[in-house]
Residue, then its C-alpha position, 0 to 999 in steps of 0.5 A: m558558471a566556470p569550473r574554477v569559479w563553481s569551485r571557489r563558491g564551495g561547490l566542490t567542497a559541498i560534494i566532498f561532504a556529501l559523497p560519503a551519504l551518497i555512497v551509503f545511500g547508493y550501496f544500501s538502496w540502489g545496491p540491491i536493486v541492481r543485485g536483484l536485476i542481475m539475479s533475474w538473469q541467473r540461475i542462483n541458490f546461494a549454495a552453488e556458483p550462479s549461472w546465466v540462463g538468459w530469459s528462462n527465468f522469466a519464461y518459467v515465471l510467466s508460464d506458472p499456472l498459479l500466476p494468473q490467480a495470484v495477479g487476479n487476487t492482487l487485483l482484487f485486493v487493489a480493487l476492495g482496497l480503493v472501494i473500502g480503504f480509500p473512502v474511510p480515512l477520507f471521511l474520518a478526516v473530514f468528520m474530525a476537522e469539523l469537531r470543536k471538541s475532543k479532536r485530539l481524542f479522536n485524533l489519538l484514536a484514529y491513529l492508535p492502529v498505526v502504533i500497534p506492530p503490523v504482525v501484532a495487529i494481524l495476529l490479533w485479527k486472526t483471533f477476532y476471525d475465529p470461525g467457531a461461534t467464540g470468535l468475536f465477529n461471529q459473537i457479534l453476528g450471534f446477537f443478530g441470529i446470524a450463524p457463524l462465518g468462516w471468515l478466513n477459511s471460505p474463498a469468497l470471504a478471506l480476501p475481503s477480510m484482509v482488507i477490512e484489517a489493512t483499512w483498519a491498520g493504515a487509516g490512521a496515517t492517511v487520516i492524519i495527512y488528510i487532516a493536515a491538507l485540510t488546515g490548509v483549505r481557506s475559511e473564506l471559501y465555506e463562508a462564501a458557500d454558506l452565503d449561497g446556502a450550501g449543505i454539508w455535502s455540497k461544501i465537502w463536494n465543491v469546496t473540500l475535495p477540490q482544494i485537497r485533490g493534489v493530496i488525493i491523487i498522491m494518496v491514491l497513488l501510494q495506495l495503489i502501490g501498497t496494495m499491489q505489493v501486499f504480503a503481510e496479510p495473506f502470509l500471516f492469516t492463510g498463508g495464500g489459502p484457502s485453495n490459493s484464493t489469498m495467493t498474491v504476486l508478493l506471496m509468490i515471490y516469497n515462495y520462489a525464494f524461501v520455499s523453492q530456493d529458487f531466488g532467480a525466479a523470485s527476482a524475475l517476478s519482482t523485476l516484473l512487478a516493478l515494471a508493472l508498477g512503473v508503468l502503472s505509475l506513468a499511466y496514473f500520472a498521465a491520467t490525472k495530470k489535467w485534474s490535478t493542475e485545474 
């Protein structure tokens, strides 16, 4: 299309009207990203003039002896999140989709944890995880004759305990998305499965899951990205302890920036994390491309 014709049809006017929004979006969305990339090549503490140090920040971060443990803890959190946190909202959504009565009540109860501010929810669960005999979970264990557990004080239990809280806090929004996806499954497919004598589990496996696989693929990716960036739980529950058993990559970035005042190292580690998430996303889409288009 010729520029003059394009302009007469309103193309130029549309750009003029959209320009302020694009400028604001670019400044507040891409501006910090570009600034972070620049800072990763600098020695900067916002108290003195920044200086260029090249690859020094990346070399310093990669040689940090705490980094392998933080990466391992983060990957373990991701794995536990997939094993524990992924099936729960999907099961709840399928269960609630089959309800004929009190569906709204169950939807409200499922979404209620999302309404609670994350910090409040974590501090509330911190009291539940009290290692003493008066802690809520230890009281429940006491009814079964089980000795109190040091939920957040145990290197073996701290991370799984955080995964349980994170699953409770985030399942509600995921359940609503799955329920919305289930409404698009044609009832004729279930009727045909009934005629074939399929049971409930057969219908879920052969009808429900294949029909919402596109949504499942996206939700798994979003969970991978979200759990790779876990911060609030280890920061508020344990501060990375005990014995760095809950130290994560994002918590290391926080410590670099606001404890050590080394914003260059924090930016360098942030850049590496962003690159890792980008590679993970590309690999994930490549691995699931065939399944999502079947």
